[in-house]
PDBQT receptor file of N, H, CA, C and O in Angstrom, charges set to zero:
ATOM      1  N   MET A   1      21.192 -16.977  43.431  1.00  0.00    +0.000 N 
ATOM      2  CA  MET A   1      21.353 -15.539  43.345  1.00  0.00    +0.000 C 
ATOM      3  C   MET A   1      20.449 -14.961  42.244  1.00  0.00    +0.000 C 
ATOM      4  O   MET A   1      19.772 -13.952  42.443  1.00  0.00    +0.000 OA
ATOM      5  N   LEU A   2      20.456 -15.617  41.095  1.00  0.00    +0.000 N 
ATOM      6  H   LEU A   2      21.006 -16.436  40.933  1.00  0.00    +0.000 HD
ATOM      7  CA  LEU A   2      19.643 -15.147  39.975  1.00  0.00    +0.000 C 
ATOM      8  C   LEU A   2      18.157 -15.240  40.308  1.00  0.00    +0.000 C 
ATOM      9  O   LEU A   2      17.378 -14.366  39.925  1.00  0.00    +0.000 OA
ATOM     10  N   ALA A   3      17.762 -16.294  41.017  1.00  0.00    +0.000 N 
ATOM     11  H   ALA A   3      18.395 -17.003  41.328  1.00  0.00    +0.000 HD
ATOM     12  CA  ALA A   3      16.359 -16.479  41.367  1.00  0.00    +0.000 C 
ATOM     13  C   ALA A   3      15.875 -15.362  42.289  1.00  0.00    +0.000 C 
ATOM     14  O   ALA A   3      14.701 -14.991  42.255  1.00  0.00    +0.000 OA
ATOM     15  N   LYS A   4      16.753 -14.839  43.091  1.00  0.00    +0.000 N 
ATOM     16  H   LYS A   4      17.707 -15.140  43.119  1.00  0.00    +0.000 HD
ATOM     17  CA  LYS A   4      16.364 -13.801  44.046  1.00  0.00    +0.000 C 
ATOM     18  C   LYS A   4      16.136 -12.450  43.347  1.00  0.00    +0.000 C 
ATOM     19  O   LYS A   4      15.287 -11.667  43.772  1.00  0.00    +0.000 OA
ATOM     20  N   TYR A   5      16.892 -12.183  42.280  1.00  0.00    +0.000 N 
ATOM     21  H   TYR A   5      17.582 -12.819  41.935  1.00  0.00    +0.000 HD
ATOM     22  CA  TYR A   5      16.845 -10.860  41.650  1.00  0.00    +0.000 C 
ATOM     23  C   TYR A   5      16.283 -10.873  40.226  1.00  0.00    +0.000 C 
ATOM     24  O   TYR A   5      16.499  -9.914  39.485  1.00  0.00    +0.000 OA
ATOM     25  N   TRP A   6      15.574 -11.921  39.822  1.00  0.00    +0.000 N 
ATOM     26  H   TRP A   6      15.398 -12.700  40.424  1.00  0.00    +0.000 HD
ATOM     27  CA  TRP A   6      15.138 -12.031  38.433  1.00  0.00    +0.000 C 
ATOM     28  C   TRP A   6      14.182 -10.918  38.024  1.00  0.00    +0.000 C 
ATOM     29  O   TRP A   6      14.205 -10.489  36.871  1.00  0.00    +0.000 OA
ATOM     30  N   LYS A   7      13.339 -10.439  38.941  1.00  0.00    +0.000 N 
ATOM     31  H   LYS A   7      13.321 -10.788  39.878  1.00  0.00    +0.000 HD
ATOM     32  CA  LYS A   7      12.418  -9.353  38.595  1.00  0.00    +0.000 C 
ATOM     33  C   LYS A   7      13.186  -8.059  38.326  1.00  0.00    +0.000 C 
ATOM     34  O   LYS A   7      12.880  -7.340  37.375  1.00  0.00    +0.000 OA
ATOM     35  N   LYS A   8      14.165  -7.768  39.149  1.00  0.00    +0.000 N 
ATOM     36  H   LYS A   8      14.414  -8.352  39.922  1.00  0.00    +0.000 HD
ATOM     37  CA  LYS A   8      14.946  -6.542  38.967  1.00  0.00    +0.000 C 
ATOM     38  C   LYS A   8      15.779  -6.620  37.692  1.00  0.00    +0.000 C 
ATOM     39  O   LYS A   8      15.919  -5.625  36.982  1.00  0.00    +0.000 OA
ATOM     40  N   ILE A   9      16.331  -7.787  37.400  1.00  0.00    +0.000 N 
ATOM     41  H   ILE A   9      16.218  -8.596  37.978  1.00  0.00    +0.000 HD
ATOM     42  CA  ILE A   9      17.114  -7.963  36.185  1.00  0.00    +0.000 C 
ATOM     43  C   ILE A   9      16.222  -7.811  34.950  1.00  0.00    +0.000 C 
ATOM     44  O   ILE A   9      16.607  -7.161  33.979  1.00  0.00    +0.000 OA
ATOM     45  N   GLY A  10      15.040  -8.409  34.992  1.00  0.00    +0.000 N 
ATOM     46  H   GLY A  10      14.728  -8.937  35.781  1.00  0.00    +0.000 HD
ATOM     47  CA  GLY A  10      14.089  -8.289  33.883  1.00  0.00    +0.000 C 
ATOM     48  C   GLY A  10      13.649  -6.858  33.672  1.00  0.00    +0.000 C 
ATOM     49  O   GLY A  10      13.546  -6.400  32.534  1.00  0.00    +0.000 OA
ATOM     50  N   LEU A  11      13.386  -6.140  34.764  1.00  0.00    +0.000 N 
ATOM     51  H   LEU A  11      13.470  -6.512  35.688  1.00  0.00    +0.000 HD
ATOM     52  CA  LEU A  11      12.970  -4.743  34.677  1.00  0.00    +0.000 C 
ATOM     53  C   LEU A  11      14.096  -3.888  34.097  1.00  0.00    +0.000 C 
ATOM     54  O   LEU A  11      13.849  -3.000  33.282  1.00  0.00    +0.000 OA
ATOM     55  N   LEU A  12      15.312  -4.155  34.512  1.00  0.00    +0.000 N 
ATOM     56  H   LEU A  12      15.513  -4.877  35.174  1.00  0.00    +0.000 HD
ATOM     57  CA  LEU A  12      16.454  -3.409  33.987  1.00  0.00    +0.000 C 
ATOM     58  C   LEU A  12      16.619  -3.654  32.478  1.00  0.00    +0.000 C 
ATOM     59  O   LEU A  12      16.867  -2.717  31.719  1.00  0.00    +0.000 OA
ATOM     60  N   ILE A  13      16.481  -4.903  32.054  1.00  0.00    +0.000 N 
ATOM     61  H   ILE A  13      16.280  -5.664  32.670  1.00  0.00    +0.000 HD
ATOM     62  CA  ILE A  13      16.570  -5.222  30.620  1.00  0.00    +0.000 C 
ATOM     63  C   ILE A  13      15.452  -4.532  29.853  1.00  0.00    +0.000 C 
ATOM     64  O   ILE A  13      15.681  -4.009  28.762  1.00  0.00    +0.000 OA
ATOM     65  N   LEU A  14      14.249  -4.523  30.410  1.00  0.00    +0.000 N 
ATOM     66  H   LEU A  14      14.063  -4.947  31.297  1.00  0.00    +0.000 HD
ATOM     67  CA  LEU A  14      13.111  -3.861  29.765  1.00  0.00    +0.000 C 
ATOM     68  C   LEU A  14      13.343  -2.355  29.624  1.00  0.00    +0.000 C 
ATOM     69  O   LEU A  14      13.049  -1.780  28.576  1.00  0.00    +0.000 OA
ATOM     70  N   ILE A  15      13.857  -1.726  30.654  1.00  0.00    +0.000 N 
ATOM     71  H   ILE A  15      14.096  -2.194  31.505  1.00  0.00    +0.000 HD
ATOM     72  CA  ILE A  15      14.112  -0.280  30.608  1.00  0.00    +0.000 C 
ATOM     73  C   ILE A  15      15.180   0.035  29.567  1.00  0.00    +0.000 C 
ATOM     74  O   ILE A  15      15.034   0.984  28.796  1.00  0.00    +0.000 OA
ATOM     75  N   VAL A  16      16.244  -0.748  29.540  1.00  0.00    +0.000 N 
ATOM     76  H   VAL A  16      16.362  -1.518  30.166  1.00  0.00    +0.000 HD
ATOM     77  CA  VAL A  16      17.305  -0.517  28.553  1.00  0.00    +0.000 C 
ATOM     78  C   VAL A  16      16.761  -0.707  27.139  1.00  0.00    +0.000 C 
ATOM     79  O   VAL A  16      17.092   0.070  26.243  1.00  0.00    +0.000 OA
ATOM     80  N   ALA A  17      15.937  -1.724  26.927  1.00  0.00    +0.000 N 
ATOM     81  H   ALA A  17      15.668  -2.355  27.654  1.00  0.00    +0.000 HD
ATOM     82  CA  ALA A  17      15.366  -1.961  25.599  1.00  0.00    +0.000 C 
ATOM     83  C   ALA A  17      14.461  -0.802  25.169  1.00  0.00    +0.000 C 
ATOM     84  O   ALA A  17      14.495  -0.378  24.014  1.00  0.00    +0.000 OA
ATOM     85  N   CYS A  18      13.665  -0.300  26.090  1.00  0.00    +0.000 N 
ATOM     86  H   CYS A  18      13.638  -0.644  27.028  1.00  0.00    +0.000 HD
ATOM     87  CA  CYS A  18      12.774   0.828  25.769  1.00  0.00    +0.000 C 
ATOM     88  C   CYS A  18      13.575   2.086  25.442  1.00  0.00    +0.000 C 
ATOM     89  O   CYS A  18      13.254   2.796  24.489  1.00  0.00    +0.000 OA
ATOM     90  N   LEU A  19      14.604   2.361  26.218  1.00  0.00    +0.000 N 
ATOM     91  H   LEU A  19      14.864   1.784  26.992  1.00  0.00    +0.000 HD
ATOM     92  CA  LEU A  19      15.441   3.527  25.937  1.00  0.00    +0.000 C 
ATOM     93  C   LEU A  19      16.156   3.393  24.593  1.00  0.00    +0.000 C 
ATOM     94  O   LEU A  19      16.285   4.371  23.856  1.00  0.00    +0.000 OA
ATOM     95  N   PHE A  20      16.612   2.199  24.280  1.00  0.00    +0.000 N 
ATOM     96  H   PHE A  20      16.507   1.405  24.879  1.00  0.00    +0.000 HD
ATOM     97  CA  PHE A  20      17.258   1.952  22.995  1.00  0.00    +0.000 C 
ATOM     98  C   PHE A  20      16.271   2.168  21.860  1.00  0.00    +0.000 C 
ATOM     99  O   PHE A  20      16.617   2.768  20.842  1.00  0.00    +0.000 OA
ATOM    100  N   ASN A  21      15.046   1.685  22.027  1.00  0.00    +0.000 N 
ATOM    101  H   ASN A  21      14.766   1.198  22.854  1.00  0.00    +0.000 HD
ATOM    102  CA  ASN A  21      14.002   1.847  21.006  1.00  0.00    +0.000 C 
ATOM    103  C   ASN A  21      13.681   3.323  20.789  1.00  0.00    +0.000 C 
ATOM    104  O   ASN A  21      13.562   3.770  19.649  1.00  0.00    +0.000 OA
ATOM    105  N   ILE A  22      13.541   4.074  21.865  1.00  0.00    +0.000 N 
ATOM    106  H   ILE A  22      13.638   3.711  22.792  1.00  0.00    +0.000 HD
ATOM    107  CA  ILE A  22      13.234   5.499  21.758  1.00  0.00    +0.000 C 
ATOM    108  C   ILE A  22      14.377   6.240  21.078  1.00  0.00    +0.000 C 
ATOM    109  O   ILE A  22      14.146   7.113  20.242  1.00  0.00    +0.000 OA
ATOM    110  N   THR A  23      15.602   5.894  21.433  1.00  0.00    +0.000 N 
ATOM    111  H   THR A  23      15.790   5.184  22.112  1.00  0.00    +0.000 HD
ATOM    112  CA  THR A  23      16.763   6.540  20.825  1.00  0.00    +0.000 C 
ATOM    113  C   THR A  23      16.811   6.286  19.327  1.00  0.00    +0.000 C 
ATOM    114  O   THR A  23      17.060   7.208  18.550  1.00  0.00    +0.000 OA
ATOM    115  N   ILE A  24      16.578   5.062  18.918  1.00  0.00    +0.000 N 
ATOM    116  H   ILE A  24      16.376   4.313  19.549  1.00  0.00    +0.000 HD
ATOM    117  CA  ILE A  24      16.585   4.728  17.494  1.00  0.00    +0.000 C 
ATOM    118  C   ILE A  24      15.510   5.521  16.750  1.00  0.00    +0.000 C 
ATOM    119  O   ILE A  24      15.759   6.029  15.657  1.00  0.00    +0.000 OA
ATOM    120  N   LYS A  25      14.313   5.627  17.338  1.00  0.00    +0.000 N 
ATOM    121  H   LYS A  25      14.111   5.213  18.226  1.00  0.00    +0.000 HD
ATOM    122  CA  LYS A  25      13.227   6.358  16.679  1.00  0.00    +0.000 C 
ATOM    123  C   LYS A  25      13.542   7.837  16.554  1.00  0.00    +0.000 C 
ATOM    124  O   LYS A  25      13.189   8.457  15.550  1.00  0.00    +0.000 OA
ATOM    125  N   LEU A  26      14.199   8.419  17.553  1.00  0.00    +0.000 N 
ATOM    126  H   LEU A  26      14.485   7.916  18.369  1.00  0.00    +0.000 HD
ATOM    127  CA  LEU A  26      14.552   9.831  17.478  1.00  0.00    +0.000 C 
ATOM    128  C   LEU A  26      15.644  10.087  16.443  1.00  0.00    +0.000 C 
ATOM    129  O   LEU A  26      15.621  11.109  15.757  1.00  0.00    +0.000 OA
ATOM    130  N   VAL A  27      16.587   9.176  16.329  1.00  0.00    +0.000 N 
ATOM    131  H   VAL A  27      16.605   8.346  16.887  1.00  0.00    +0.000 HD
ATOM    132  CA  VAL A  27      17.681   9.350  15.387  1.00  0.00    +0.000 C 
ATOM    133  C   VAL A  27      17.188   9.204  13.956  1.00  0.00    +0.000 C 
ATOM    134  O   VAL A  27      17.601   9.964  13.080  1.00  0.00    +0.000 OA
ATOM    135  N   LYS A  28      16.311   8.239  13.707  1.00  0.00    +0.000 N 
ATOM    136  H   LYS A  28      15.975   7.622  14.419  1.00  0.00    +0.000 HD
ATOM    137  CA  LYS A  28      15.834   7.967  12.348  1.00  0.00    +0.000 C 
ATOM    138  C   LYS A  28      14.524   8.673  12.032  1.00  0.00    +0.000 C 
ATOM    139  O   LYS A  28      13.804   8.256  11.125  1.00  0.00    +0.000 OA
ATOM    140  N   LYS A  29      14.205   9.725  12.758  1.00  0.00    +0.000 N 
ATOM    141  H   LYS A  29      14.790  10.064  13.496  1.00  0.00    +0.000 HD
ATOM    142  CA  LYS A  29      12.938  10.435  12.573  1.00  0.00    +0.000 C 
ATOM    143  C   LYS A  29      12.886  11.076  11.184  1.00  0.00    +0.000 C 
ATOM    144  O   LYS A  29      13.827  11.756  10.775  1.00  0.00    +0.000 OA
ATOM    145  N   VAL A  30      11.798  10.859  10.472  1.00  0.00    +0.000 N 
ATOM    146  H   VAL A  30      11.034  10.306  10.804  1.00  0.00    +0.000 HD
ATOM    147  CA  VAL A  30      11.594  11.435   9.148  1.00  0.00    +0.000 C 
ATOM    148  C   VAL A  30      10.930  12.799   9.331  1.00  0.00    +0.000 C 
ATOM    149  O   VAL A  30       9.985  12.938  10.107  1.00  0.00    +0.000 OA
ATOM    150  N   SER A  31      11.424  13.783   8.625  1.00  0.00    +0.000 N 
ATOM    151  H   SER A  31      12.192  13.670   7.994  1.00  0.00    +0.000 HD
ATOM    152  CA  SER A  31      10.856  15.117   8.774  1.00  0.00    +0.000 C 
ATOM    153  C   SER A  31       9.440  15.162   8.199  1.00  0.00    +0.000 C 
ATOM    154  O   SER A  31       9.079  14.360   7.338  1.00  0.00    +0.000 OA
ATOM    155  N   LEU A  32       8.660  16.101   8.685  1.00  0.00    +0.000 N 
ATOM    156  H   LEU A  32       8.954  16.752   9.385  1.00  0.00    +0.000 HD
ATOM    157  CA  LEU A  32       7.267  16.237   8.253  1.00  0.00    +0.000 C 
ATOM    158  C   LEU A  32       7.191  16.570   6.769  1.00  0.00    +0.000 C 
ATOM    159  O   LEU A  32       6.336  16.039   6.060  1.00  0.00    +0.000 OA
ATOM    160  N   THR A  33       8.065  17.433   6.295  1.00  0.00    +0.000 N 
ATOM    161  H   THR A  33       8.760  17.864   6.870  1.00  0.00    +0.000 HD
ATOM    162  CA  THR A  33       8.011  17.811   4.878  1.00  0.00    +0.000 C 
ATOM    163  C   THR A  33       8.314  16.617   3.983  1.00  0.00    +0.000 C 
ATOM    164  O   THR A  33       7.673  16.445   2.946  1.00  0.00    +0.000 OA
ATOM    165  N   ASP A  34       9.282  15.793   4.369  1.00  0.00    +0.000 N 
ATOM    166  H   ASP A  34       9.803  15.933   5.210  1.00  0.00    +0.000 HD
ATOM    167  CA  ASP A  34       9.573  14.601   3.572  1.00  0.00    +0.000 C 
ATOM    168  C   ASP A  34       8.392  13.652   3.558  1.00  0.00    +0.000 C 
ATOM    169  O   ASP A  34       8.081  13.051   2.530  1.00  0.00    +0.000 OA
ATOM    170  N   SER A  35       7.732  13.516   4.704  1.00  0.00    +0.000 N 
ATOM    171  H   SER A  35       7.984  14.004   5.540  1.00  0.00    +0.000 HD
ATOM    172  CA  SER A  35       6.580  12.631   4.799  1.00  0.00    +0.000 C 
ATOM    173  C   SER A  35       5.431  13.134   3.920  1.00  0.00    +0.000 C 
ATOM    174  O   SER A  35       4.786  12.350   3.223  1.00  0.00    +0.000 OA
ATOM    175  N   VAL A  36       5.183  14.443   3.959  1.00  0.00    +0.000 N 
ATOM    176  H   VAL A  36       5.707  15.080   4.525  1.00  0.00    +0.000 HD
ATOM    177  CA  VAL A  36       4.096  15.026   3.155  1.00  0.00    +0.000 C 
ATOM    178  C   VAL A  36       4.415  14.901   1.666  1.00  0.00    +0.000 C 
ATOM    179  O   VAL A  36       3.539  14.561   0.870  1.00  0.00    +0.000 OA
ATOM    180  N   LYS A  37       5.664  15.175   1.286  1.00  0.00    +0.000 N 
ATOM    181  H   LYS A  37       6.375  15.451   1.933  1.00  0.00    +0.000 HD
ATOM    182  CA  LYS A  37       6.047  15.055  -0.126  1.00  0.00    +0.000 C 
ATOM    183  C   LYS A  37       5.869  13.633  -0.625  1.00  0.00    +0.000 C 
ATOM    184  O   LYS A  37       5.395  13.413  -1.740  1.00  0.00    +0.000 OA
ATOM    185  N   SER A  38       6.249  12.674   0.199  1.00  0.00    +0.000 N 
ATOM    186  H   SER A  38       6.635  12.854   1.104  1.00  0.00    +0.000 HD
ATOM    187  CA  SER A  38       6.118  11.275  -0.188  1.00  0.00    +0.000 C 
ATOM    188  C   SER A  38       4.650  10.893  -0.363  1.00  0.00    +0.000 C 
ATOM    189  O   SER A  38       4.292  10.215  -1.326  1.00  0.00    +0.000 OA
ATOM    190  N   THR A  39       3.803  11.326   0.566  1.00  0.00    +0.000 N 
ATOM    191  H   THR A  39       4.093  11.877   1.349  1.00  0.00    +0.000 HD
ATOM    192  CA  THR A  39       2.384  11.018   0.496  1.00  0.00    +0.000 C 
ATOM    193  C   THR A  39       1.745  11.640  -0.743  1.00  0.00    +0.000 C 
ATOM    194  O   THR A  39       0.976  10.982  -1.445  1.00  0.00    +0.000 OA
ATOM    195  N   VAL A  40       2.059  12.899  -1.011  1.00  0.00    +0.000 N 
ATOM    196  H   VAL A  40       2.683  13.433  -0.441  1.00  0.00    +0.000 HD
ATOM    197  CA  VAL A  40       1.487  13.591  -2.171  1.00  0.00    +0.000 C 
ATOM    198  C   VAL A  40       1.955  12.926  -3.463  1.00  0.00    +0.000 C 
ATOM    199  O   VAL A  40       1.166  12.727  -4.387  1.00  0.00    +0.000 OA
ATOM    200  N   SER A  41       3.232  12.588  -3.522  1.00  0.00    +0.000 N 
ATOM    201  H   SER A  41       3.872  12.749  -2.771  1.00  0.00    +0.000 HD
ATOM    202  CA  SER A  41       3.734  11.964  -4.745  1.00  0.00    +0.000 C 
ATOM    203  C   SER A  41       3.089  10.608  -4.984  1.00  0.00    +0.000 C 
ATOM    204  O   SER A  41       2.761  10.277  -6.123  1.00  0.00    +0.000 OA
ATOM    205  N   ASN A  42       2.901   9.817  -3.930  1.00  0.00    +0.000 N 
ATOM    206  H   ASN A  42       3.168  10.086  -3.005  1.00  0.00    +0.000 HD
ATOM    207  CA  ASN A  42       2.232   8.523  -4.081  1.00  0.00    +0.000 C 
ATOM    208  C   ASN A  42       0.788   8.696  -4.520  1.00  0.00    +0.000 C 
ATOM    209  O   ASN A  42       0.300   7.946  -5.364  1.00  0.00    +0.000 OA
ATOM    210  N   THR A  43       0.104   9.679  -3.953  1.00  0.00    +0.000 N 
ATOM    211  H   THR A  43       0.501  10.289  -3.267  1.00  0.00    +0.000 HD
ATOM    212  CA  THR A  43      -1.294   9.925  -4.307  1.00  0.00    +0.000 C 
ATOM    213  C   THR A  43      -1.404  10.359  -5.767  1.00  0.00    +0.000 C 
ATOM    214  O   THR A  43      -2.278   9.882  -6.491  1.00  0.00    +0.000 OA
ATOM    215  N   VAL A  44      -0.530  11.252  -6.201  1.00  0.00    +0.000 N 
ATOM    216  H   VAL A  44       0.180  11.640  -5.613  1.00  0.00    +0.000 HD
ATOM    217  CA  VAL A  44      -0.556  11.718  -7.584  1.00  0.00    +0.000 C 
ATOM    218  C   VAL A  44      -0.275  10.554  -8.533  1.00  0.00    +0.000 C 
ATOM    219  O   VAL A  44      -0.932  10.417  -9.565  1.00  0.00    +0.000 OA
ATOM    220  N   ASP A  45       0.702   9.717  -8.182  1.00  0.00    +0.000 N 
ATOM    221  H   ASP A  45       1.235   9.828  -7.343  1.00  0.00    +0.000 HD
ATOM    222  CA  ASP A  45       1.002   8.561  -9.024  1.00  0.00    +0.000 C 
ATOM    223  C   ASP A  45      -0.200   7.630  -9.135  1.00  0.00    +0.000 C 
ATOM    224  O   ASP A  45      -0.489   7.116 -10.216  1.00  0.00    +0.000 OA
ATOM    225  N   ASN A  46      -0.898   7.411  -8.029  1.00  0.00    +0.000 N 
ATOM    226  H   ASN A  46      -0.664   7.829  -7.151  1.00  0.00    +0.000 HD
ATOM    227  CA  ASN A  46      -2.084   6.550  -8.050  1.00  0.00    +0.000 C 
ATOM    228  C   ASN A  46      -3.186   7.137  -8.924  1.00  0.00    +0.000 C 
ATOM    229  O   ASN A  46      -3.836   6.411  -9.675  1.00  0.00    +0.000 OA
ATOM    230  N   VAL A  47      -3.397   8.436  -8.830  1.00  0.00    +0.000 N 
ATOM    231  H   VAL A  47      -2.868   9.026  -8.219  1.00  0.00    +0.000 HD
ATOM    232  CA  VAL A  47      -4.440   9.080  -9.629  1.00  0.00    +0.000 C 
ATOM    233  C   VAL A  47      -4.090   8.998 -11.110  1.00  0.00    +0.000 C 
ATOM    234  O   VAL A  47      -4.952   8.698 -11.936  1.00  0.00    +0.000 OA
ATOM    235  N   VAL A  48      -2.841   9.260 -11.448  1.00  0.00    +0.000 N 
ATOM    236  H   VAL A  48      -2.140   9.503 -10.778  1.00  0.00    +0.000 HD
ATOM    237  CA  VAL A  48      -2.411   9.194 -12.853  1.00  0.00    +0.000 C 
ATOM    238  C   VAL A  48      -2.584   7.773 -13.381  1.00  0.00    +0.000 C 
ATOM    239  O   VAL A  48      -3.039   7.578 -14.508  1.00  0.00    +0.000 OA
ATOM    240  N   THR A  49      -2.227   6.793 -12.577  1.00  0.00    +0.000 N 
ATOM    241  H   THR A  49      -1.858   6.951 -11.661  1.00  0.00    +0.000 HD
ATOM    242  CA  THR A  49      -2.379   5.394 -12.995  1.00  0.00    +0.000 C 
ATOM    243  C   THR A  49      -3.843   5.058 -13.224  1.00  0.00    +0.000 C 
ATOM    244  O   THR A  49      -4.176   4.371 -14.190  1.00  0.00    +0.000 OA
ATOM    245  N   GLN A  50      -4.724   5.534 -12.345  1.00  0.00    +0.000 N 
ATOM    246  H   GLN A  50      -4.454   6.091 -11.560  1.00  0.00    +0.000 HD
ATOM    247  CA  GLN A  50      -6.151   5.255 -12.503  1.00  0.00    +0.000 C 
ATOM    248  C   GLN A  50      -6.700   5.925 -13.751  1.00  0.00    +0.000 C 
ATOM    249  O   GLN A  50      -7.508   5.340 -14.472  1.00  0.00    +0.000 OA
ATOM    250  N   ILE A  51      -6.261   7.155 -14.007  1.00  0.00    +0.000 N 
ATOM    251  H   ILE A  51      -5.605   7.631 -13.421  1.00  0.00    +0.000 HD
ATOM    252  CA  ILE A  51      -6.772   7.881 -15.178  1.00  0.00    +0.000 C 
ATOM    253  C   ILE A  51      -6.298   7.205 -16.462  1.00  0.00    +0.000 C 
ATOM    254  O   ILE A  51      -7.083   6.998 -17.387  1.00  0.00    +0.000 OA
ATOM    255  N   THR A  52      -5.015   6.864 -16.514  1.00  0.00    +0.000 N 
ATOM    256  H   THR A  52      -4.377   7.032 -15.763  1.00  0.00    +0.000 HD
ATOM    257  CA  THR A  52      -4.514   6.220 -17.731  1.00  0.00    +0.000 C 
ATOM    258  C   THR A  52      -5.124   4.833 -17.907  1.00  0.00    +0.000 C 
ATOM    259  O   THR A  52      -5.329   4.383 -19.034  1.00  0.00    +0.000 OA
ATOM    260  N   GLY A  53      -5.411   4.160 -16.807  1.00  0.00    +0.000 N 
ATOM    261  H   GLY A  53      -5.245   4.526 -15.892  1.00  0.00    +0.000 HD
ATOM    262  CA  GLY A  53      -6.074   2.863 -16.894  1.00  0.00    +0.000 C 
ATOM    263  C   GLY A  53      -7.467   2.982 -17.443  1.00  0.00    +0.000 C 
ATOM    264  O   GLY A  53      -7.886   2.143 -18.241  1.00  0.00    +0.000 OA
ATOM    265  N   LYS A  54      -8.209   4.013 -17.035  1.00  0.00    +0.000 N 
ATOM    266  H   LYS A  54      -7.869   4.694 -16.387  1.00  0.00    +0.000 HD
ATOM    267  CA  LYS A  54      -9.564   4.223 -17.549  1.00  0.00    +0.000 C 
ATOM    268  C   LYS A  54      -9.522   4.573 -19.031  1.00  0.00    +0.000 C 
ATOM    269  O   LYS A  54     -10.352   4.097 -19.806  1.00  0.00    +0.000 OA
ATOM    270  N   GLU A  55      -8.552   5.409 -19.431  1.00  0.00    +0.000 N 
ATOM    271  H   GLU A  55      -7.878   5.796 -18.802  1.00  0.00    +0.000 HD
ATOM    272  CA  GLU A  55      -8.440   5.773 -20.846  1.00  0.00    +0.000 C 
ATOM    273  C   GLU A  55      -8.112   4.556 -21.692  1.00  0.00    +0.000 C 
ATOM    274  O   GLU A  55      -8.647   4.392 -22.788  1.00  0.00    +0.000 OA
ATOM    275  N   ASN A  56      -7.232   3.704 -21.184  1.00  0.00    +0.000 N 
ATOM    276  H   ASN A  56      -6.798   3.837 -20.293  1.00  0.00    +0.000 HD
ATOM    277  CA  ASN A  56      -6.883   2.488 -21.932  1.00  0.00    +0.000 C 
ATOM    278  C   ASN A  56      -8.092   1.571 -22.057  1.00  0.00    +0.000 C 
ATOM    279  O   ASN A  56      -8.304   0.971 -23.110  1.00  0.00    +0.000 OA
ATOM    280  N   ASN A  57      -8.886   1.454 -20.995  1.00  0.00    +0.000 N 
ATOM    281  H   ASN A  57      -8.714   1.942 -20.140  1.00  0.00    +0.000 HD
ATOM    282  CA  ASN A  57     -10.082   0.617 -21.051  1.00  0.00    +0.000 C 
ATOM    283  C   ASN A  57     -11.093   1.168 -22.044  1.00  0.00    +0.000 C 
ATOM    284  O   ASN A  57     -11.711   0.406 -22.786  1.00  0.00    +0.000 OA
ATOM    285  N   GLU A  58     -11.267   2.488 -22.065  1.00  0.00    +0.000 N 
ATOM    286  H   GLU A  58     -10.764   3.107 -21.462  1.00  0.00    +0.000 HD
ATOM    287  CA  GLU A  58     -12.206   3.100 -22.994  1.00  0.00    +0.000 C 
ATOM    288  C   GLU A  58     -11.740   2.908 -24.437  1.00  0.00    +0.000 C 
ATOM    289  O   GLU A  58     -12.554   2.643 -25.321  1.00  0.00    +0.000 OA
ATOM    290  N   ASN A  59     -10.451   3.038 -24.675  1.00  0.00    +0.000 N 
ATOM    291  H   ASN A  59      -9.790   3.253 -23.957  1.00  0.00    +0.000 HD
ATOM    292  CA  ASN A  59      -9.901   2.854 -26.028  1.00  0.00    +0.000 C 
ATOM    293  C   ASN A  59     -10.070   1.401 -26.464  1.00  0.00    +0.000 C 
ATOM    294  O   ASN A  59     -10.391   1.134 -27.622  1.00  0.00    +0.000 OA
ATOM    295  N   ASN A  60      -9.860   0.479 -25.559  1.00  0.00    +0.000 N 
ATOM    296  H   ASN A  60      -9.599   0.696 -24.618  1.00  0.00    +0.000 HD
ATOM    297  CA  ASN A  60     -10.033  -0.942 -25.897  1.00  0.00    +0.000 C 
ATOM    298  C   ASN A  60     -11.474  -1.260 -26.235  1.00  0.00    +0.000 C 
ATOM    299  O   ASN A  60     -11.741  -2.051 -27.140  1.00  0.00    +0.000 OA
ATOM    300  N   MET A  61     -12.413  -0.650 -25.512  1.00  0.00    +0.000 N 
ATOM    301  H   MET A  61     -12.196  -0.008 -24.777  1.00  0.00    +0.000 HD
ATOM    302  CA  MET A  61     -13.844  -0.907 -25.765  1.00  0.00    +0.000 C 
ATOM    303  C   MET A  61     -14.252  -0.327 -27.117  1.00  0.00    +0.000 C 
ATOM    304  O   MET A  61     -15.052  -0.921 -27.840  1.00  0.00    +0.000 OA
ATOM    305  N   GLU A  62     -13.691   0.850 -27.455  1.00  0.00    +0.000 N 
ATOM    306  H   GLU A  62     -13.041   1.333 -26.868  1.00  0.00    +0.000 HD
ATOM    307  CA  GLU A  62     -14.037   1.474 -28.742  1.00  0.00    +0.000 C 
ATOM    308  C   GLU A  62     -13.484   0.665 -29.909  1.00  0.00    +0.000 C 
ATOM    309  O   GLU A  62     -14.118   0.578 -30.961  1.00  0.00    +0.000 OA
ATOM    310  N   ASN A  63     -12.333   0.087 -29.733  1.00  0.00    +0.000 N 
ATOM    311  H   ASN A  63     -11.819   0.158 -28.878  1.00  0.00    +0.000 HD
ATOM    312  CA  ASN A  63     -11.708  -0.690 -30.798  1.00  0.00    +0.000 C 
ATOM    313  C   ASN A  63     -12.410  -2.022 -31.048  1.00  0.00    +0.000 C 
ATOM    314  O   ASN A  63     -12.286  -2.589 -32.133  1.00  0.00    +0.000 OA
ATOM    315  N   GLN A  64     -13.133  -2.520 -30.072  1.00  0.00    +0.000 N 
ATOM    316  H   GLN A  64     -13.233  -2.059 -29.190  1.00  0.00    +0.000 HD
ATOM    317  CA  GLN A  64     -13.809  -3.810 -30.228  1.00  0.00    +0.000 C 
ATOM    318  C   GLN A  64     -15.081  -3.590 -30.937  1.00  0.00    +0.000 C 
ATOM    319  O   GLN A  64     -15.824  -4.541 -31.181  1.00  0.00    +0.000 OA
TER     320      GLN A  64
């Protein structure tokens, strides 16, 4: 019986998995404003780290 309907059973499992995946993505969707705020904050943190790193390197070179 299973051998006769394995394609239909596989297709049904695939469809259910895809619908479950889509549902999860819609429920856990991050808003655009949160995404933009996160990106800007990470970028600002990286720039500040680079600037302070350059200042520390320059101070170390002057002290030597």
